[in-house]
Residue, then its C-alpha position, 0 to 999 in steps of 0.5 A: x894786252x899782255x897778261x900781268x905777271x903776279x910778282x913772286x914774293x919771298x917765302x915767309x918763315x911761317x910758310x917754310x915751317x908749315x911746309x916742313x911740318x915744323x910747329x916749334x914756333x906755333x907750339x911755343x906761342x900757344x904753350x906760353x898762352x896756357x894751352x896744352x900743346x902736343x906734337x904727336x908725330x912729325x907734321x902734326x900738332x894739337x892745341x887744346x885748352x886746359x878749360x876742357x878738362x874742367x868740362x867746358x865745351x869746345x869744338x874739336x877741329x882738325x885741319x889738314x893740308x898737303x895730303x898731296x905734296x903738289x897741292x900747295x895753295x892751302x899750305x900758303x893760306x893756312x900758314x898765314x892764318x895760323x901765324x896771325x892766330x898764334x899772335x893772338x892765342x886767346x882768340x882760338x875758340x876750338x881745340x885744334x889739330x893741324x896735320x901736314x900730310x905728306x911732308x916728304x912729297x911737299x919737300x920733293x914738289x911731288x904729288x906723292x913718293x910711292x903712292x897716293x896718300x889719300x887712298x891709304x886711310x883704310x885697311x885695304x892696301x894690297x900691294x901698297x901696304x909697304x909704300x911710304x904713304x901707308x906708314x904715314x897714314x898709320x901715323x896720321x890715323x893714330x894721331x887723329x884717333x887720339x885727338x878726337x878721343x879727347x873730345x869725349x864720347x858724348x853724342x853732343x861732342x862737336x868734331x870737324x875735319x876740313x881736308x884742304x886740297x887743290x884740283x889737278x885740272x880746271x873745274x866748272x866749279x873752281x871750288x867744290x867739296x866731297x862730303x861723306x853722306x854718312x855724316x849725321x844730319x845736324x853736323x852735316x847741315x852745319x858743315x854745308x853752312x860753313x862751305x857756303x860761307x867759304x864760297x864753295x860752289x858745289x858739294x858732292x855727297x859721297x857714299x864710298x870712302x876710296x880710302x880718303x882721310x876725310x871719309x875715315x874721320x867721318x866714318x871712324x870718329x863721327x866728324x863733320x868732314x869734307x875734302x875741300x878743293x880750292x882751285x888748282x895745283x901751284x908751286x909753293x909760295x907762288x899761289x895767288x892767295x886772293x883765290x883762297x880769301x873766302x875759304x881763309x876767312x871762313x876758316x879763320x872765323x871757325x877757329x875764332x868761334x865767330x859767325x861767317x855769313x853765307x856767300x851763296x848756296x852750294x850746288x849739291x850733287x851725289x855720286x852716280x858711279x865710281x870709275x875703277x881702273x881694273x887693268x893697264x888697258x884702261x882709257x878715258x873716252x875724253x881728253x886730258x883737258x876735260x874739266x871737272x863737272x863736264x856733263x855727258x849725255x845718257x849712254x855716252x862712253x866714259x871709259x873702256x877697260x878691256x871688255x868693260x865699258x863704262x857708260x852714262x846711266x842717267x839722263x846726264x852725268x858730270x865727270x869729276x876727278x878723271x885721272x887715267x894715270x892712277x894705279x890699277x885697282x884705284x878709282x879713276x873718276x867719279x860720275x855725279x848727278x844733281x841731287 
């Protein structure tokens, strides 16, 4: 039987605007409803309730999409969610920042322009200091710092950051998240609960930043942050949004201050080792069709890099994000073990 072909729907105005980082309509709707709306940089909007200035406690939630320009599913999903929410602006129960990461790469239908933006959220950029993405990361970090500063310095301030992605390759867990291990216990538990509500199948607790946006917001601003992988890359406007329904429902509930019931308990892993590409001689010991979370036995070769040989050091390790095509000096994969 032939596989049914999903019809390609016309791209909505809301999707076109979000993909371009155009928040003019959203800003107008929330502004007219009495929110303080700011556009600190292209592709970034903050929507803050004026009641906060009178001392009302509201969580500060940052949602980012398009950090990689070819990961369009979360943009599709978020465009629908924000459009619906902006038609009921009083339903927004948090202070919100939305960031469309790499606008130029989205427009070009490319992963990045010069270099991977999600490796730029630290000061260690070396030869990539003048990449277009380095300048964009600086703009995003400035806006992020300003947004979370508005939450105040109190330890009780609630800060969230959900950086929504899709994976390059298939995965044994179609949805999974990478969570910085340094997050404090209480907000980390709340974040894990939300990930369960979003039907995220696996969580990787990570001790190393690798320059990612979510690690930056956790380390520098105390946010309960996660890089959330929601399936695979697809063309803008042609994603099967049913695959994003659980995450979309959980995010909508979070923004509206509603409770989203858990859909399951994610499997938890921790990072056993990072695979760093040190030279152009680097090669993985398995094919490009290898899925995320593929298990390798003790002693198995993971990769070779000149005289360096990466091997499995535990009874079993699972490979995540294997990518031999990264630039020299960057992470080419993670090996994880069950926590």
